[in-house]
C-alpha positions as CSV (number, residue, x, y, z in Angstrom):
1,M,-1.2,110.4,-110.2
2,A,1.1,113.1,-111.5
3,H,4.2,112.0,-113.4
4,G,7.3,112.5,-111.3
5,D,5.5,111.2,-108.2
6,I,6.9,108.3,-106.2
7,T,4.3,105.6,-107.0
8,H,5.6,102.5,-105.4
9,I,8.2,101.3,-102.8
10,D,9.7,97.8,-102.7
11,I,11.0,96.6,-99.4
12,P,13.5,93.7,-99.6
13,V,12.6,91.0,-97.0
14,S,13.9,87.5,-96.2
15,D,10.6,86.2,-94.7
16,Q,7.5,87.6,-96.4
17,A,5.1,86.2,-93.8
18,R,7.0,87.7,-90.9
19,A,7.4,91.1,-92.8
20,S,3.7,91.1,-93.6
21,E,2.8,90.6,-90.0
22,F,5.4,93.3,-88.8
23,Y,4.4,96.1,-91.2
24,S,0.7,95.4,-90.8
25,A,0.9,95.6,-87.0
26,L,3.3,98.6,-87.1
27,F,1.7,100.8,-89.7
28,G,-1.8,99.3,-90.3
29,W,-0.8,98.4,-93.9
30,Q,-3.2,96.1,-95.8
31,I,-0.9,93.4,-97.3
32,A,-2.0,90.7,-99.7
33,E,-1.0,88.9,-102.8
34,I,-2.8,90.0,-105.9
35,P,-3.7,87.5,-108.7
36,G,-0.9,87.4,-111.2
37,F,1.7,88.6,-108.7
38,E,1.9,85.5,-106.5
39,G,4.9,85.4,-104.2
40,Y,5.0,89.2,-104.1
41,P,2.7,90.5,-101.4
42,M,1.8,94.1,-102.0
43,W,1.1,96.6,-99.3
44,Q,-1.2,99.6,-99.2
45,A,-1.1,102.3,-96.6
46,P,-4.2,103.5,-94.8
47,N,-4.3,106.6,-97.1
48,K,-5.1,104.2,-100.0
49,I,-2.4,106.1,-102.1
50,S,0.9,104.9,-100.8
51,G,1.9,101.4,-101.5
52,G,4.5,98.9,-102.7
53,G,5.6,95.3,-102.3
54,L,7.5,93.0,-100.0
55,A,10.1,91.6,-102.5
56,P,12.5,88.8,-101.9
57,R,15.8,90.0,-100.6
58,S,18.8,89.2,-102.8
59,A,22.5,90.0,-103.1
60,D,21.5,92.8,-105.6
61,F,18.5,94.0,-103.6
62,T,19.3,94.9,-100.0
63,Q,17.7,98.4,-99.6
64,P,14.2,99.7,-100.2
65,R,13.7,101.0,-103.7
66,S,11.4,103.8,-104.7
67,Y,9.7,103.9,-108.2
68,V,8.9,107.1,-109.9
69,E,6.1,107.4,-112.4
70,V,7.2,108.9,-115.8
71,D,5.6,109.6,-119.2
72,S,8.3,107.6,-121.0
73,I,10.8,105.2,-119.5
74,D,12.9,105.3,-122.7
75,E,13.2,109.1,-122.5
76,T,13.9,109.1,-118.8
77,L,16.6,106.5,-119.0
78,A,18.3,108.4,-121.9
79,K,18.2,111.6,-119.8
80,A,19.4,109.8,-116.7
81,T,22.4,108.2,-118.5
82,A,23.2,111.6,-120.1
83,H,23.5,112.9,-116.5
84,G,25.8,110.1,-115.3
85,A,23.4,107.3,-114.4
86,T,23.7,103.7,-115.5
87,V,20.8,101.3,-116.5
88,V,20.5,98.4,-114.1
89,M,17.4,96.9,-115.7
90,A,16.1,97.9,-119.1
91,K,12.4,98.6,-119.7
92,S,10.4,95.5,-119.0
93,P,6.7,94.8,-119.1
94,I,4.6,94.4,-116.0
95,D,1.5,93.7,-118.1
96,D,0.2,94.8,-121.5
97,K,-0.2,98.4,-120.4
98,S,2.6,99.1,-118.0
99,W,6.4,98.8,-117.7
100,W,9.2,99.2,-115.3
101,A,13.0,99.8,-115.3
102,I,15.8,100.5,-112.8
103,F,18.8,102.8,-113.0
104,R,21.7,103.6,-110.7
105,D,22.2,107.3,-110.0
106,P,25.8,108.8,-109.8
107,D,25.8,108.1,-106.1
108,G,25.0,104.4,-106.5
109,N,21.3,104.6,-105.5
110,H,18.9,102.3,-107.4
111,I,15.8,104.2,-108.5
112,G,12.9,102.4,-110.2
113,L,10.8,103.9,-113.0
114,Y,7.1,103.1,-113.8
115,E,5.3,103.9,-117.0
116,G,1.6,103.0,-117.2
117,P,-1.7,104.1,-118.6
118,D,-3.0,107.6,-117.8
119,E,-6.0,107.3,-115.5
């Protein structure tokens, strides 16, 4: 996947089972929990490229959030803040080879970042 591509979309849900049934029936998404990510069912679209997760809704997470793949989260956050963004969640590990972070753009939108191994 090229860097700068949207790589993942989280959808906030209050009932993961209901949301899984809804999106599976509506779009034909395959939805399942992956070992190591229990409680966070991930979806994959029929094109086998698009995907994301059904994340628990919270007071701070009420709208879908897109994640953009970047070469360096640190460099991207520095550039984003230089252009008026604020860091919502600093770079955090997903596993030993990938990380994520979230920033708020100048209009208040939350955008996620993903940094992982080149494949």
